[in-house]
N, C-alpha and C positions, 0 to 999 in steps of 0.2 A: 422537546427535551433540552434542558439546560446543559451546557458543556463548560467545564472548567478550563477555559482557554488560558488562564493565567499560568497554570502548571506547565503547559507546553511552551509558552512564551518565555518562561524563565530558563528553559534548558536549550533554547535554540537562538543562535545569533545570526541574524541576516546580514550578509555582507554585499557590498555594491559591485565588486569586481566580477567579471565573467570567468567561467571555468575553462582554462586552456583553449586551444583550437579556435582562434578568432578569425580565421580565413572566411571571408564573406561567401565563398563558393562552396563551403562544406555543408553537408546535411545538418550538422550540429548547429552551425551559425543560424540557420533558418528555423530550427526547432527551438533553440534555447531562448528565443525572444518570448516564448510563452511561459517561461519558468523564472522563478526568483531564486537567485543564488543564496545558499545558506551553508553554514558549518554547524555541526552539533556533535555532542557526545552520545546523547540518547534522545529518542523521539517516540511518542506514542502515536500510532496510526490507527484511526478509528473511523467508522462509517457513520453516516447520518442520512435519514430520509429527507431532512430539511437541507439538502445540499445547495439550494439556491440562496440560503440565508447568508447575508453579507458577513456575519460573524463566524460562519463555519470555516475552520482553519484550512480545509482542503477543498474549498469552492473552486479555486483555480481559474485559468484563462482558457477559453475554448480554442483548440487547435483547428485552424482552417483546413478546408479540403485539399488545397494545393500542397500544404506542408505535410498533411497526413499521407498523401500519396507517396511520399519519400520513405515511409516506414516499411519495415519488412513484415512478412507474415508471422514471424516469431513474436512480434509485438501485438499486432492486431488479433492474432489467435482466432480468426474467424468470428470476432465479436461484431454484433450489429452496431449501426450508428446510434440508434435510439436517440438519446439526448446529447450525444457527442463525447469527445475525449478532451480532458482539461489538464493543462500543464500546471503543476503546483510549485515544486522546489527541485533545484538541481544542487548536487554536492559532489565533491571529489571522494571517490572510494579509495583509490590508490593512484599511482602514476600512469596506469593503463586504462582505468575505467572511471566513468562519471555516472552517478545515480540520478535518475529522473523520476521523481514521485509524481504519479499521474492518476487522475480520477477517470475511470473508464466505464463503459456500459456493463451493468450487472444483468440480472434476469429480466427486469422490466425497465430499469432506468439507470442513469449513470451513478450508481452507488458504490461500485467497486474501486478500490485504490490499489494500484500496482506500482512496483518499482521496476523501471526499465533500466537495463544496463547498457550504457553507451561505451563502445570501444573506440578510444581516441585514435589509435593508429589506423584502424580500418574504416573510420568515419561511419560507423553503423551501430545500430542497436542489436546486440547479439543474444540477449536473454531478457527474461522478465519473471517476476515472482508476484503472486497475489498476496497482499498484506492485510486487506480489510474488505468487508462487504456486509450487507444486511439484506435479508430476503424474507418475505412472508407471503403465504398463499394458502387459503383454506385453513387446514389444521397445522400446517408446517410453518416453522419459524427457524431461521438460521442467521447467526451473526458471527463475524470474525474480526478480531483486531490484533495488532502486533506491537511489540516493543522492539524498535529498531535501534541498534547500538553498536559502538565500536568497543571491542574488548581491550584488555591490557596490552595486547600485541598489535593494536590498531587494525584488527580484522573486523570487517563489518559482518554482523549477524542479526538475525531476526528471531525473536521468541514470539510464537503465534498461538493464540487461543481461539478455538472454534467451538461454538455452542450450537446444538441442534435440538429441537423439540417437535413432537408431533402429537396432536390431540386426536385420538382414534374415534372420539364421539362424532367427528365430522362424517365418518364413514358409517358408523353404527351408533345411534343415539344412546343405546344402553351400555356401550363400551366406554367406560370412564378412564381407560388407560391413557396416560400421558407418557410417551416415550421421550427420554432425555439422554443426551450424550454430551460429555465434556472432553475435548481432546486438545493436547498441547504438543507442539513440536518446535525444534530448534534448527535453524538453517544457517549455513555459512554462505556468504555472498561475496563475489568480487574477483574470482579467478575465471578460468575457462568454462566453469559450470556453476550452477547453484546446487549446493549439496545439503541434503538433510542429515544433520548430525545425530539427532535423537528424536524418537517419538515416544519415549518412556514418560508418560504423563505423571506418574508417581514421583519419579526423581526430579522432573522438571518443575513441578509445583513446589517442591522443597527448595530447589536451587533459585527459583525466581519468585519467592514468596512476597517480597516487598514490591516487585514490579507488578505482580498480579493484583495487589491492592490498588495500585495506581490505575491499572487498566480497567478496573471495575468502576471507575468514576466516569467512563465514557460510554 
């Protein structure tokens, strides 16, 4: 599947400096080497089964086992190693938190993309949010992508679209029913918790009409 990388590259500026906390003895200093620092106003987070393709924007750098052992259960979330965890991009959320965009194991392989929240003061990852994934098995297919952005108050938010379909003919050949669902939700990120602001798909599709068109390209 072809991806329009140009769109994302035009809205993301990669910078060379490291994000805060440069003490070599911190967990962050050990983890940050797997990430590329970035600043952005908006970013589309999308999954791809061709995640080993060099052109895939979220291919990332595999986090080694020694560094991985420093991470908390909140991050690993009992996920299997399968094909590993991959650091992609780090960015400043606010004066207290840094965001780490990470590709992690999904159902069968490392297709899931999550945002890990690193607390500068406590030198630990305190939260995470799933932003994208793709999954297919028998008659089921599910995909999720997100529009990650800073609003006019410089508050980080994620607008997420989740699609699910199931072909019932897999269970019964004569049943031609294809079950489909479209769900949208808006999340606020960056304080002591990750808070869902809205799950009203009707209102959200109107509010984020132009962003949905962009997300459809991925």
